[in-house]
N, C-alpha and C positions, 0 to 999 in steps of 0.2 A: 579574556576569559582564561582563568588559571586552571579550572577543573576540567577533567575529561568529560565530555557530554555523556548523558545517559541515552541509550537507544531503546526505544519502545517499538516492538514489532506488532502490527495488527494485521492478521490474516483472516481469511474466510472466503466463502464463495461469492460469485457475482451477485450484487443486490442484497448482500447480507447486512449491510449497515456499517461497513468498515470506515468509509469516509465520514459518515455522520459521527461515529465514535471518535475518530481522529480529530475532527474539527472541534467537538465539544471538549475533548481532552486538552487540546491546545488552548482553548479559552479558559479552562479551569486551572491550569498550572500557572502559578504566579511568577515562574521563571521564563526567560526567553525560550521560545520553542519554534520549531519549524516542522512542516509535514513534507516528507519526501515519498512520492508515490511511485510504485513499480511501473505504473502506466507511463511515466515520463521516459522510461528506458526501453520502449519498443524499438526494435530495429527500424531504421528509416525505410529500407527497401525501395529507395528512390529509383533504382535501375529496373524495377519490375513494373510493367504496365498496370494502370489503375484497375482494369478489369480483372487482372490476376491477383492484385493485392486484396481486392474485395473478398475473394474466395479463400484466402489463406487462413490457417488455424492460428488465431491470436490468443488461445488459451493453453498453449503448450509452452513449457519452459524455454524452448529454443526461440520463441518469438521475442524474448527480452535480451537486452544486452546487460545481463546481471553482473558481469565482470566490471563493467563501467560503473554500475551503481555501487558495487563494493568499494571500488577505488574512491568514489566521491564520498562515501560515508567515512572511509579511513581518513580522507583529507579533512573533513569536518571535525572528526575526533581529534585530529592533530592540530586543530586551530586554523586551518586553511579554508578560504572561501572556495565555492565552486560555481560553475555556470553550466546548467543543463539545457538541452534543446527542448523546445516545446513540440508536442505531438498533436496532429490533427486527426480526430476520429471521423472526420468527413472525407478526408483524402487518403487516410491510412498511411501517412508518412510524416516525417519531421518537417516543421516549418523553418523559416530562416531566423526566427526569433529565439532568444535564449533568456533564461531567468537566472539572476544572480542571487546566491544565498550565502550569507555570512554564517560562521559557526555559532551555535547557540548552546545553551545549557542542556536542552532536551531535544532529541531528534526523534520524531515520530515517523516510522517507516510503515507504509501500508500497501497491500496488494494481495491478489489471490494466491500467488505462488512464492511468497517471500520465505516460507518455511521449507521450501523444497530444496534450497541450496544450502549446504552445510556451512560454507564459509560465510555466507550472509547471515545465517542463523546464529553463528558464533559471535557476531558483532552485537547481538541484541542482549540487553540486560533484563528486559521483561518481554515475554512473548504471549500475546493475547490472540485467541481465536474467537471470531464472532460466528455463532452457530444459529442459523435462521432456517426455518422450514423452506423446502424447495419451491413450494407454490408461491410463497410470499416473495422469494428472490426472483422468480420468473416474472411476476407482475411488476416488480420494481424495475427489472431489466427492460421489459417491454415499454414501460412508461418513459424511462430515461432515454432509451435509444430512439424512440419515435419523436418525442418532444424536443430533446436536446441535441440529438445527433442526426436529425433529418433522415431517418431510415424508415423504410416501409415495414408494416406489421409482418408481412410474409417473410421478409428478409431476416428480421430479428428472430422469428420462430424457427426458420430454417437453420440459422446459425446456432441457435440454442440447442437444437436437437442433434445437429451434425458434429459440433465441436465443444460447445460450452458444457453441456451435460456430461458427455463422456470424459472430458478432461477434468471436470470436477471430481468425478468418481475415481479417476485414475491417479490424480496428483493432489488436488486440494483437500479432499476429505481425509485421505491417509496422513496428511501433514498435521492434522489436528493433534496427533499424539505428542508433538513437540511443544505444545502450548503449556505455559505455566498457569494460565487462567483461561477458562472457556466462558464466554459471555453470551447468553441467549438474547437475541433481538438487538444487539449492538448499542448504538447511541440512545435508543429509547429506554434502555435498562438503566435508570438513574441510580439505583442502589449499587449496581456493579460499577458504574462510572465513578461514583463518590468513593467507593472502596479502592479503586485503582488510583485515583488522584491522591488519596491519603497515603497509599503505599509509595508512590513516586515522590511525594513531598518528604516522606520519612527518609527515603534513600538520599535525597538531595541534602537534607539537614544533617544526616549522619556523616556524609562525605565532607560537608562544609566544616563541621565541628572537628573532624579528624585533621583536616588541613590546617585549621587555626591552631590546634594543639601541637 
């Protein structure tokens, strides 16, 4: 890969549709692309007992090893492969497994707090914020955590009220001001998705033509 990759940042609150948008975007771009989620970079906290890990605030910027994510994106942009550790949302820690990623033409970065860190923000060529009503986000969060992460309804609601909602108001919502594009309803907004794909393809084609010339 001769060209420096384009980095597309997709932020928004929990359950807003970030992952859906990222997945549809990846499928729609005719170039090689990968998705790098901020969730991959939660601190392992392996030295903390499980009972305490359950009670921690996972929606605060300090919960993430964002510095490592920045290093990995810089490696990908420079043409180097990376290996990131897999995170378990059932045990609240890293597993022993890793995922290998080769550099690609487009890097899609997604997460609730990716616009909160300036150094990470500066690596992005296009910044997208997915804006979805709070009640819809809560319903999606409940459904996901109960069905996919084996959590009780009471624990999900408790976590939402104690950390998710206040952290959204303190960190996530204010970061919307850094977005180049605000998309209501995320991946379900096909008009916005197609416009975004067209813009990315135009940037890729423009860069390719300049390199040929």
